[in-house]
N, C-alpha and C positions, 0 to 999 in steps of 0.2 A: 494258584491251586485252590480248588474248592474245599469246603470243610470235610466233605465225605472222602475226597482224595487224601487229605491230610490224615484222616482216621485210618484209611487203608494202609497208608505208608507207615503209620505208627504200629499197626498190628504186625506188619512185616518186619519192621526194624527192631521192635522190642518184644521179646518173648514174654508170655505170662509168667508172673513172678509169685504172687501170693493170693491166697483166698481171702475173702472178706472175714474179718475177725468178729467175735461177739460184740466187742466195743463199737465197731463200725456199723453193726446192724441196729444199734440203738440210735435214737434221735440225737442229733448234735446238741450240745449245750446251747442255751439261749444266747450266750455271748458270742457264739460263732455263726449265728443265723444272720446273714447279710443279704440284702436284696439290692442288686445294682439297678438304679433307676435311670431312665433316659432323661437327660437334661441337655440344655443348649450347649453347655461346655463339652459334655461327652460326645454329642453328635458332631461338634466342630472338630474335635480331635480325630474322631473316627473318619470323618470326611477328608481331613488334611492328610492323614496317614495313607488312606487308600489312593487319593489323587497323586501322591508323591511316591507311591510304591515302596512304602517303608514298613518296618515291623516295630511294634512296641511290646515290651515285656509285659505290659499291662494286659494285653489281649493274649499273647502267646503263652504266658505262664499263668493265666487265669487268676490275676490278682483281684482280691476282694475290695480294694480301696480305689477303684477307678474314679468314682465321683469325687471323693474327698481330695485326692491329689490334684486332679485337673482343675477343680474349683479354686485351688490355692495357687494356681499358676505354675505347676510343676508337672512334668511328664517324663517318662522313661522310654528312650528309644533303644531298640536292639539292632545292632549292626552286624555285618558279616553274613547276612542271610538269615533264614529261618530254620536251618538244619544244623544240628550240633554233632560234632564228631564223638562226643562222649555220651555215656548212658548212665547218668546219675539216678539213683533209686528214688529220688523225691521229685524230680523236675519234669514239668509238663511240656517242655520244648522238644520238638521232634528230633529223634536220633536218626540220621541218614547221611549218605554221601552229599556233601555240600556242593553248591554250584560255585562257579568262579566268582571272585569278588567283583563288585560293581564299582568302577572308579568314580562314578557320579554320585554314589550314595552319600558321602560326606556333605556335598553341597546341598543335596535334597534334605538332609537332616537339618542343616542350618536354615534352609528356606522354611521348613516346618516350624522351627523354633521362632522365627521371625513372624510367620503368619499367625501363630497362636498367641503371640505376645507374651511368651513365657518369661518368668523371672529367674527360673532355675531349671536346668536340664540335666537329667541323669542319662549317661550313655553306657549301656552294657553291651555285651557281645556273646554270641555263641562261641563255644570252644572250636578253634580251627586248627586242630593238630595236623591237618593236611598241609598247612603253610609253614614255611621255615621259621617265621617270626610269630606264629600263633595268631596272627591278625593284629599285631601291635601297630603296624604302619597305618592300617585302616582306622584304628582308634585315634592315633595321633592326628591323622588328616581330618577326622571329624571334629576334634577339639579345635584345631586351627580354623576350620571353616566356620564354626560357631563364633569364635573370637572375631573373625573378620566381618561376618555378617551382622552379628548381634553384640556389639560392645556392651559390657556391663552385665550380661547374663551370666549367672553362676553356672559352673559345669562340674559335675561329679562323674568320674569314670569308675565303673564297676568292671574290673578286668578279670580275665582268666589268669591262670598261673604261668602261662607261657613256658611250661615245663622247666621253670627255674632259670630261664635265659635272661641274664642281666641286661644284655644289649636291647632286648625287646622292652624290658621295663624302662630303661633309660629313654628309649624313643617316646614312650607315652609321657613320661615325666617332663621331657623337654618341650612338649606341646603346651604345658602350663595349665593343667586342670586345677580346680580349687579344692577338690577332695579326691583322694585315691582310695577306692573301696575294693577289697577282695575278701570274699566270704570263706570263713573256716567251715561253716555249715553245721558241723557236729563235733562231738567229743572224739578223743583219740581212738578209743576202742572201736567205734563204729565207722571210722573213716573208710575202711576197705569195703564194707557193705553198702555204705551210702554214696561214696565217691570213689568207685574202683579205679578210675584213671588218674586220680589226684593223690595228694599226700599231705598229711597233717604238718609234718616238719617243713615240707616244701612251701606250703602256704604261709607258715609263720616266717620262714626265711625271706620270702618275697616281701611281706609287710615290713619286716625289720629293715631290709635293704632299702626299701622305698623311703623310709624315715631317715636313713643315713644319707641317702643321696639328696633328699629335699627336706631338711629338718624343719622348714617353715610350713610344710604341707601337712594338713591333717590326714591321718590314715584311719581307715574305718573297716570294720568287719562285722559279721553277724553269725548267729547260731539259730538253728531251727530246733525247737523243743518238741518232744512227743514222739521221737523215733526210737526210744529205748535207752536213752541216757539216764544217768542217775545223778543225784544232787552233788556228790563229791566230784564227779567227772565234770559237771558244769563249772564248778568252782575252779578246778584245775585248768579248764580251757580258758576261763576268764583271766586267770593268772598268767597263762602263757601268752595271751594276746597283749596284756599290759607289758609283759617283759619284752615283747616285740615292738613296743612303742605305740601301739594302737590307742587312740584317744576317743574314737566315736564307735558306738556299738548299737546293733539292733538285735532284738530277741523276739521271735514269733512262734506261733503254733504251726506244726506240720499238718497240712490238710491233703489227704491222699488224692491225687488228680484222677486216677483211674485204677481198675483192678490190676493193671500191669505194674503198678508202683508198690513201694514198700508199704506195709500196713501201719496204721496209727497205733502206737503203743499205749498212749494215754492222752486225755484231754487235760491241758495245763490250765488251772484256774487263774482268773485275773489277779487274785491276791498273790499267787506265787510269782507271776510276772512282775508285780509291783515290788515284791521282796527282792527279786533278782536285780531289778533296777537299782534299788538302794544299795545292794551289795556291790554291784559294779561301780557305782559312784564312789563308794568307800574305798574301792581298790585303786581309784585314780582316773577312771574314765571321765572325760570332760563332759560328755552328754550321752544319754542312753534313751533309745526308743524301745520300750518293752511292753508287749501286749499280745493277746491272741491273734489279732489281725495284722500285726506289724510285719512288713516285708522290707527288703533291703533299701528301697528308696522311700520308705514311709517318712514323711516330714523331713526329707533330705535337706531342704533349704534351711530348716530350723536347726538341725544338728550341725550344719555347716556354718551357722551364724550369719546366713544371708538375709 
């Protein structure tokens, strides 16, 4: 589908939500000004993804760290198609009725990992509430395909909540990922506004259960700051994640993808991100990536110890 067709689909699927705020009419702070440069690594990934008819969250979610991650031998693939069944207020992935799953997709992802010579692959997925297992079988098949084709490559899965279905979670865990990631995204008070089809307690329960089922497996989660949360609420969310057994954490700045998405409430300064990293480490997180441009898969291989 062309870029213009995607944009038409987005306008149909997502009603206008919010006007531009005075904060957003100002220039972004210097620390948020990033220019994605064309490099051999970037073009190699782009070509590989196109040739194998794959999706990467790097492109689909407009990630600002394209060059850095790919130059480190890490990439994030998005499976289950490019259309999500949920409409989260922060996310740039298209909300629309998904197509049927492609049974050859796991093998093509593994081929891409091999072709790019990756050391670490992050596999995420659109929410597939139209499927009984939420897409868990496709995720498990992709992990197994990478394991078979690329022995020694680290694999992190960034999963949906599967509506709390433990059988779906077990299916993914049995495939043997190196890290299981599921993002809490925001504080308890803002969940309904930010993730209307998800749930704060459901996400915590999934992370807790993953740790119980696979005590040897690092669990990971992340928060997006700048959507209206306050300091005490961030502290509470970090405590809740630790109580659920989560050991790896990402904290990043919300950047509004389009006027259809939630407005930016504030720009969080690098010094505050650094302070939250120190606080999270004091709470017992094993490692934390915290900064304005940090996203879920930022330095994923480092946090995983790969």
